[in-house]
VOVEXPA-368911 format. One record per residue (C-alpha): residue in one letter; x, y, z. Coordinates in pm, whole numbers, plus 32768, in hexadecimal, padded with zeros to 4 digits. Example, Ala and Ser with C-alpha at 12.3 -4.5 7.8 and 13.67 -1.06 7.14 Angstrom:
// VOVEXPA-368911
a84CE7E3E830Cs85577F9682CA
This chain:
// VOVEXPA-368911
mED7C8147C5F8qECFE81FAC74EaEC6E8336C712dEC2F836DC8B9sED5E845AC966qEE238358CA2DaED24824AC9DEsED368146CB0EaED097FD1CA8CwEC3B7F78CBB6rEB3B80A2CB97iE9EB803CCB55sE8EB814ACB91sE75B8133CBC6gE6DF814ECA3DsE81780F2C994cE82B7FA8C8D9lE9037E7CC935pEA017E14C84BvE9DC7CB8C7C0aEADC7C32C89EqEA5B7CAFC9DFfE8EF7C5BC989aE9687B00C921aEA1F7B10CA88wE8D77B92CB34rE81B7A94CA8EvE8E47968CAFDgE90979E1CC63iE7A97A10CC69vE7727898CBF7wE883782BCD12wE8047902CE39lE69E784ECE1DvE76176ECCE36wE8207786CF59aE6FA7803CFF0aE64176C3CFC2aE7697638D088gE76776F7D182aE8E27761D13CiE88778F0D111wE8817A1FD227wE8497B87D237gE8B57C99D2B5gEA217C0DD2E3eE9E77B2CD405pE9FE79A2D3CBaE8E778BDD3D7aE8EB77B1D4FAgE9F576A3D49AqEAD27790D397tEC217825D3CAsEC4B78D8D520nED68799CD4E9sED827A67D394yEEAC7B56D386pEDED7CB6D389mED697D50D263lEDA47ECBD27BmEC667FA7D22EsECB280F2D28BlEDA6820DD330rECE0834FD3E3pED7B8444D3CBaEDDC83CED251aEF1284BAD221aF06584FBD2FCvF11F8649D31AvF28E867BD270gF34986E5D386aF24F867ED4BAtF1F88554D56BtF0608504D56FeEF8A840ED5F6hEE848335D54CeED958218D546lEDC780E1D4CDsEC688003D450sECAA7EBBD3CCrEBDC7D6ED38AyEC927C68D48FnED5D7CA7D5C5lEE467DA8D5E4aEE637D5CD751gEFC37D11D7C4aF0367E00D667sF1D67E20D6C0aF2437EE3D57FvF1FA7F96D460vF2B57F87D2FFvF2A080C1D234sF30980BED0BDgF40B81ACD051sF4F18297D10DgF4B883B3D20FvF3748341D2B5wF34E8260D3E4cF25E81C5D4BCtF1DC8130D5F2vF0CB8071D67CaF03F807ED7E7pEF1C7FBAD844aEDC5804BD866eED05807BD9B0sEC5E7F86D97FeED417E7DD93FkED7D7D7EDA36pEEAA7C92DA5FeEDEA7B6CD9EDdED787C0BD8C3kEE797BC0D7FBdEE4E7A37D809rED037A73D77AnEC6D7AE0D661dEAFF7B1BD65DvEB337C78D6A0sEA537D37D597aEAFB7E89D4D6sEC117E6CD5C0kECF67F98D60AaEE2A8048D67BkEEDB8160D6D6lEFF981CAD5B5tF0D082E3D5C0fF1808342D486tF2D88421D48AcF32B84E0D365aF48E855DD32CaF4A086C8D29EdF5378669D146aF4328563D12EvF37C8561CFDCpF1FF8595CFC5gF13384A2CF28iF09E8317CF62rF145822ED048dF10180D3D08AfF1098026D1D4rF0E97F0CD2BCvF0947E77D3F1iF1497D60D487tF0877C7FD58FpF0767B4CD617hEF927AC8D51AgF0C27B31D407aF0D37C4CD34FsEFA77D2BD2F4tEF3C7D81D180vEF987ECCD113gEF408024D185qEF658180D0D4cEFAE82C7D1B4vEFC2841CD0EDvF0F084E5D125vF0B28655D10BrF14D8786D13EeF01B884DD1D8pEF88884CD32DvEE668749D34EaED33879FD3DDvEC52866FD441eEAD8864DD42FlEA1F8626D535pE9748519D59EdE82B848AD531nE7AB84C9D6BBaE83E861ED6DCsE7348755D6D8pE70087D9D5F8gE7DD86FCD519nE846876FD3B5dE71A86D8D2C0tE650880DD26BaE6D38964D225aE6388A17D345tE747890AD40CaE8718948D319qE98788F8D3EFpEA7C8A43D3CFvEBE08A2ED347tED078B27D308sEDC58AEDD19FpEEB88A50D166aEE318900D1F7tEE1C8784D1DFlEC8E872BD215cEC7F85D0D277gEB5384FED28DaEA6D840AD206iE92B83D8D127eE8AB82E6D20AkE73E82C5D20AgE63982AFD0C0eE5EE841BD07DdE73C84A3D15EaE781860CD0DEdE893869CD1AEfE8C58816D1D1wE9DF88E4D1DCkE9C68A51D20EvEB458AE7D1C1rEBC18C1DD210fECB28C9BD104eED808DE8D179sEDA78E71D036pED3B8E61CEF6gEE048DA0CDD7pEE1F8C2FCD29aEDD88AF3CE15vEDE589A5CDCEfECEB8864CE6FhEDAF8731CE25mECB985F7CEB1vED4F84A6CF08sEC7383C2CF29qEC0782ACCE40rED9A8270CDEAlEDA081E0CF57lECA280ADCF1BnED9F8031CE13rEE357F59CECDlED2B7EF8CFD0hED117D7ECFE0dEBAD7D6ED021mEAE57ECDCF85qE9C07E3ACEEFsE95C7FB7CE69rEA408104CE12vE9DB8237CE67dE9C08351CD67pE9ED8495CDF4mE9AE8620CD95lE9FD8745CDEAtE9168867CDF1lE97E89CACE75rE89B8B1CCEBArE8AA8C7ACF2EgE8208CB1D085dE6CE8D40CFD9gE6958BC6CF2FvE6FE8C33CDC1tE7D28AFCCD2BlE92E8B5BCCCEaE9A88A10CC5DtE99C8883CC5DaEA65877ACC18dEA49860FCBD8nEB3284FCCB3BtEC9C8574CB23fED818477CB8AaEC818347CB41gEB5983A9CC37dEC278491CD0CpEBFA85FBCCDAlECE5871ECCA2lEC2A8866CCAErECF789A6CC4AvEC328AFDCC6EmEC888C7ACCBBiEC138D04CDE8pEB838E64CD99eEB908EDFCF0EaEC008E94D091gEAF88DC8D14DdEA3C8C86D190yE9F48BA7D071lE92C8A6CD088lE9A1891BCFF0eE8D18814CFC7vE98486A9CFC4rE87F856BCF3EdE8558424CE7EvE7D08492CD2ErE6D38380CD8CyE67683CCCED4qE6FB8290CF50gE7EE8279D09BnE8AD8177D132vE9898182D283dEAE28169D1F9wEAA28246D0BFtEBA28352D17ByEC36848BD0DDaED118570D0F7iED1786C9D02BeEE2E87ACCFF7vEDC0892ACFEEgEE968A68CFD2aEF688B1ECEC3rF0658A22CEC8pF08489C9CD41lF04F882ACD12vF13987D2CC1FrF09286AECB4BsF1E68681CA73vF31186EDC9C7hF3AE8723C898pF47A867AC844lF400851DC8D9aF56784A4C8E4vF68084EAC9ADpF7F28491C9D5aF827838BCAEFgF919842DCBCCgF9138589CB35vF82E86CCCB45aF73F8732CA32dF6948862C9C0vF51C882CC9B4eF3E988F1C970lF2B188B6CA85iF184886BC9E2aF0898900CAD1gEF4D89A9CAA7gEF718AF3CACElF0E98B0ECA84aF18B8BAFC9B4aF2798AE5C893eF3CF8BABC92DaF3508B05CA69rF49A8A1ECA98aF5368929CBA8aF67A886FCBBBlF6348721CC27rF7438611CC55aF72184D4CC5BpF7F083A9CD3EaF90282B6CC5CqF86481A6CD06aF72A8205CC4FaF77F81A2CAF8gF66B80E7CA51rF5588146CB1BvF4668251CB5FvF4A6831FCC84rF3BF8436CD26lF47B856BCD7FaF41B86BACE2EpF44F87ECCD33vF4A6893ECDE2lF4128A70CD3EdF4858BBACDC8gF4BA8B2FCEF7vF39A8A88CF2BaF3A28915CF59lF2988870CE70gF1FB8729CEA7gF28285EFCDF8vF29C857ACC63dF319845DCBC6vF414846BCAAFyF4D98341CA11aF62E8336CA90tF7418298C98EsF8B9824EC91DdF873824BC7B4pF897838BC6CAiF74C846AC702iF6CD84DAC578gF5EB85E9C52BeF5238679C420qF5AB873EC34BaF4AF8831C23CpF47E87F3C126sF56E86BAC0EBaF5418584C16BsF65E853EC2BAqF7418430C289cF73082FFC34FaF87F8265C404vF80D8135C491pF7DC810EC5B4cF75F824AC5EEvF63882CCC69FlF55583CFC5CAvF4A7851CC661gF3B5861EC5D8rF27B869CC5E0iF1408692C533dF10A8803C530aEFC9881FC45EpEEB9879AC3E3gEF0486C5C2A1eF07886ADC2E0aF163858CC2B2dF2D78558C316rF3AE84A8C253fF52C8424C298tF5F08373C19ElF65E820CC1DEsF7708153C0FDaF7797FF0C0E6hF80F7ECAC006kF7187DCEBF98gF6DB7CCCC0AEeF7437DA8C1C6aF6217DB0C2D1fF5EC7EBBC3EDsF4D57EF6C503fF3F8801BC561eF36D8077C68BvF2AF81BDC6C4lF29D826CC7FCaF1A58385C825rF04B8369C8DArF1008254C9C3iF1B78374CA42gF0AA84BACA4BsF0958516C8CEdEF378558C836lEFA284A4C6F5dEF108350C67EaF01282F6C59BrF01F825FC460lF14781B4C3D4rF1BA8182C257iF2D0811EC1C8lF3058190C02EhF3B880F5BF0BpF49A821CBE72dF35F825BBD68qF2A082B0BEDCkF1A3816DBEAEsF1428101BFEDlF21B7F9BC034sF1C37F6AC197eF0D78017C2B2aF0B07FFAC3FBdEF7E80ACC503dEF368011C666aEFE17F3AC714tEFF37E70C85AyF0E27EC9C95CqF0F37DFDCA87rEF9B7D75CA5DvEF2D7EEACA2FlEE947F69C8F0sEF3D8095C880aEF2C81A5C772dF0AE815AC723pF0EB80B9C61AfF2007F8CC603lF2807EE3C4D5dF3737DB8C4FDnF4687D28C414wF4207DEBC2D0tF4F77D8FC1ADaF5717E63C0A6pF51E7DB6BF4BvF65A7E60BE8CdF7537F3CBEBCgF70580C3BED3dF67581E1BFA1yF53F81B8C051tF43882A8C0F5vF3F38297C28CeF2AA8343C298iF1E583B6C3DDsF09B845BC3EDdEF658470C4B5iEE608381C430hED428464C475sEE0D858DC3BFrEE048649C4F9gEF6D8729C54DgEFC6882BC641sF0908851C77DgF04F8736C811fF0978630C71BpF22285F9C73FyF2B084A4C739cF3D483A5C709vF4398294C641kF51981C4C6A4vF5E280E1C587vF69D7FC9C5D6rF74C7E94C4CDaF6307D5FC4EBtF7037C84C5AFpF6627B41C626tF5F27BA1C786fF4CF7B75C887lF4217C0CC9BCiF3817B6ACAE0eF27F7B92CBEDaF23F7B1BCD02dF0B47AA9CD64tF0BE7B58CEB3dF1767C6ACF83kF1717B6BD0B6tF1C57A51D138lF13E79D5D278lF1EB78A1D307aF1A8780BD499pF2AB7738D51EgF2F775EAD4A1mF227766DD36BaF26B7694D1E3aF1CA7779D0F4pF21377A2CF71iF25178E9CECByF1D278B7CD6BvF2C07987CC5CrF2487999CAF6aF3037A0CC9AClF2C07AFAC8A1rF3CF7AA2C79ErF4357BBFC6A2sF4D97BCCC52EgF4FE7A56C4FBfF57879E9C684sF4F6788EC68AgF5F977EEC7AFdF5CC775EC920iF5E17881CA13qF6707808CB6ClF5C278E7CC78aF67E794DCDE3iF5F87A2FCEEDeF6E77AFDCFDCgF6AD7BAED147lF5D07A95D1E3pF5967ABCD34BpF60579D6D479gF5F47855D483vF545788BD343tF612778CD209aF5BF77A2D0A7vF59176BCCF51pF5AE777BCE19gF51176CBCD13rF5147715CBA9iF4187793CA8ClF4397696C97CaF4937700C7E8tF3387645C7A3gF27476EAC8BEvF22F785FC965dF2457808CAD8gF2F47784CBCAcF3037797CD60iF3EC77E4CE6CwF3C276CFCF95lF3D577CBD106eF3E976FED24BaF4067790D3B2aF49576D8D4A5aF4077602D5BEdF48A7717D6D0aF48D780CD5F1qF4477952D6ACpF3167A74D5FAsF3F77B23D52DwF3C97BFAD3DAsF4B37C86D2DAnF47B7CF9D148vF5107C1CD05EtF59B7C42CEEAiF53C7B26CE1DsF5E37B09CCC1gF6037A2FCBADsF7657A00CAB4sF79D794CC971aF8A07960C8B3vF85879CCC6F6rF92679A7C5E4lF92A7ACFC512pF94F7B05C38AdFABC7B0DC3A2gFABF79CAC472tFB147A2CC59AtFA4F79C5C6DEvFA237A81C7DEpF9787A79C91DiF84E7B61C9A0vF79D7BA5CADBiF6657C25CAF7sF5987C7FCC27aF4317C25CC66vF2F77D3ECC7BnF22F7CD9CDD8lF0B27CE5CD6FqEF8B7D05CE88eEE7D7C35CE1CiED3B7CD7CE52yEBB87C56CE74mEB077CD0CD2BpE9B07D38CD22gE8D47C00CCC0gE9EC7AF8CD5BgEB0B7B35CC90rEC9A7B57CCE5gED487C7ECC63hEE897CD9CCB4yEF517E3CCCDApF0D77E92CD0CvF1567EE3CE59dF2A07F1FCEB3lF3167E4ACFB4hF3077CBACFE6tF2F37C54D177vF3237B1DD200sF2A57AECD362vF29879E2D472sF17879C4D564kF0BB790FD65EpF03C77BCD5EFmEF5077AED4FAdEDFA76CED49DvEEEE75E4D3EDrF0057540D4E4gF09D7465D3F2iF09B739ED27EtF107725BD252vF12A71A3D0E4sF1927064D091sF290709CCFBBtF35A71D4CF2BaF3D97139CDEBvF2ED710ACCCAnF390702FCBCDlF2A0702BCA6ErF2B46FA9C935pF1EB7040C83CgF0936FB8C847eF0CF6F6AC9BEsF02C6F97CAF5qF0706FBACC58rEFB56FF0CDAAlF03070BACECAdEF9A705AD018iEF9071CAD0EEtEF1671C1D261vEEB3733BD2F5eEF0273A5D462rEE0374B0D4C4aEE00756BD5EBpED0574C5D6FDdEBF1758DD6C4yEC1C75ECD559kEB1574FFD458gEABD75D5D324nEB087580D1F9iEC63756BD147tECB374F5CFCBlEE0B7466CF90dEEA174BFCE27cEFEA74C9CD5CmEFA1763ACD01lEEF77792CD54qEDBA77C4CC93hEC66785CCCD1lEB2C7848CC05eEBE4771DCB4AtED0B782BCABEpEE4677BCCB2FyEF4078EFCBC5gF063781FCC11nF09C76BFCB6EpF1E67640CB97lF18974DCCAECpF271745BC9C7kF1CE749EC89FgF0B4734FC847vF0BA7310C9B0tEF53734CCA7CvEE9C72F5CBB4dED9671CECB4CvEC8D723CCC16aEBCA7131CBC2aECCB7069CC7FsECE3715ACD8FkEC3F71DECEFAtECA07340CEEDlEB5F73DBD002lEB927333D151tEA5D73E2D1F1aE9C073C3D35CgEB327398D409eEBB07294D311sED1A724DD2FAsED8C7169D213gED587194D070hEE1B7133CF57iEEA971E2CDF6tEF0370E9CCE2lEFCC71C8CBFDkEFC17125CA9EaF0A97169C978aF0077184C7ECaF08D709AC6FAdF1877195C65DcF1E77253C77FpF38772B9C748pF46F7228C858vF4C9730DC97AdF59372D6CA83rF54C735FCC12qF4497466CBCDlF41774FFCD16vF28274BACD4DpF1FA74F7CED0vF0C47432CF32tEFEF7580CFAFvEED67580D0B0hEDDB7692D093aED00771AD19BsEC267849D13EiEBFB797CD1DFnEAF979FAD0EDfEA9E7990CFB8vEBCB7A20CEC7mECC87A3DD003kED6E78ECD0BChEE7D787FD18FtEF757789D0C7fF04E7677D17AaF13075ABD0D2sF1AA7459D0E9aF34173E5D0F2pF3CC742FCFB6vF333734CCE9CeF4277329CD3BvF37B72A6CC1CsF3FE7213CAF2vF3A8718AC9B2aF4A6707AC8E8aF4A87064C797pF3B76F6CC707
């Protein structure tokens, strides 16, 4: 159950209680922080301590201004931890937006070979096509140190006004020195220090409705290392100081302010953090003007390859405000962002679900009949209302239900119930986790009809709310065995002659229990792959990548997939291929490791790194239940690299595995291993042990890995040649 509108999974505000899981991670993180501090392995401010890794990939922190304009070319300054010098390309998600990079004026040619540049900066130029859909875009920068983490840029329609710099005289930190601007405009600045408040003197040429839409906290979700979150608020005052309206949390912590401007003139807009906190990277973009902000549409599902007439849901718009939306045919089965046009005026982007399945709407007063597969659409129009659909099923038939509402702009905190013909509740679902982010949208997998009959699918708001802003769609399919897969990272960093793994995790659905063969497409020149598999007895597998010794700097966006074959109830076998979701790791407050989904996975080949080679004594581990085998490992370091490194056969943090391709029953025997190499040591060993009841397995890909820490959570991961682990039958 999530009461906050558009709640963010990672938002932790002052005065709030930490969820139990986050508190536990925080407590464990503190313990490990003390251990690392005692060992001298921690540093602050993003700079490596003596002997630590000297060539981290850039961690993007903020873009100024935070917004780029549709149909225009705009210049921006990008700030990063670690070095952006020598950046050669920028990758932007979606279509219709391009970006180029130019060196900062202070950049020296030799800087590209160093990584001890604090808060490194670069100049970016964004170009947005006239038909670019407004909204938040992911981007990353390609540098000699590899692909950067993901940054974000807001694509807007209104021209950008940039906050005066701190050293400007006068600045905009007081009401008396408010920065003048005329609506419509996009106000871009930063809540950059404690007790900072930005003041804008906004001139409206005529009375009427006005919208102030702020994007700020949402720009921090994907940042690799942001230990605190902005919690912004807006206050609008008349020229005589009387407050007209205030706004706080609407889209997670970001406010949306709608107000009626009583007369033409100047109005004072105050922007600040509700706690009077600040951070140089807490940037914002505030769209100001009369253009309606469409939060959602009804219905929420549209036919892929067709045109749908939808009602626009936006404050101040009448119920008859409608627009035609066209979803591309290739978008079937996905959420897409489209830009509606109302009375000839292009609006902002809105998310809808595109489908090739039949779309079934609610029909009062009787329940609508489901023809599976289908997508149910409707809206909870009034408080306390519940919509119902009829599902005819035979005993033993299984179905899966997924609600899309809150994730794509609805205010609905949905509750999904399956009712028996006598209206007794048989199953109920509330919140669910998608791509490791908690959502208010329920998911019910593999529900099985106990007897022949007509069942009721019921959807309502768990808080008994309702209104025009509560649309929904529900995907209904027959529950056949399948799976989802997630790549633990959104970037893989290689250097000439070096290898690295991509760990992939499976989420099994509707009783799927088979092996999953992994694959990767779109690799850069000079990079080869050995795809592994996820065993039926496990949840993780990996793909091994290697750059040739003579590989030149390059990059490409890749597609990771998993395939298997499933047996249907009628006895036939069909192949399935599923594309992976890419996850960027997040340095959580307190030292935990979180994730956030991103659009692209980028593989890059960069300059040589701190680890130059890894030799393992054997690439074949052959065990019997109860046996052990030792692997001796030698690490070749860069000449000046003396930092601590760890050896492993998996990816883990605070003893939690995030990628463990070892076969079931095979573990690292820690007592018989030397996995921490300190002060420039180059030799260690790992002993793998098979449990007495270990099931047999043939040639499971398990690369030996070398981890060089960048900070407490992030690390460079290098791999040996592919190691295959087999366990013989007893």
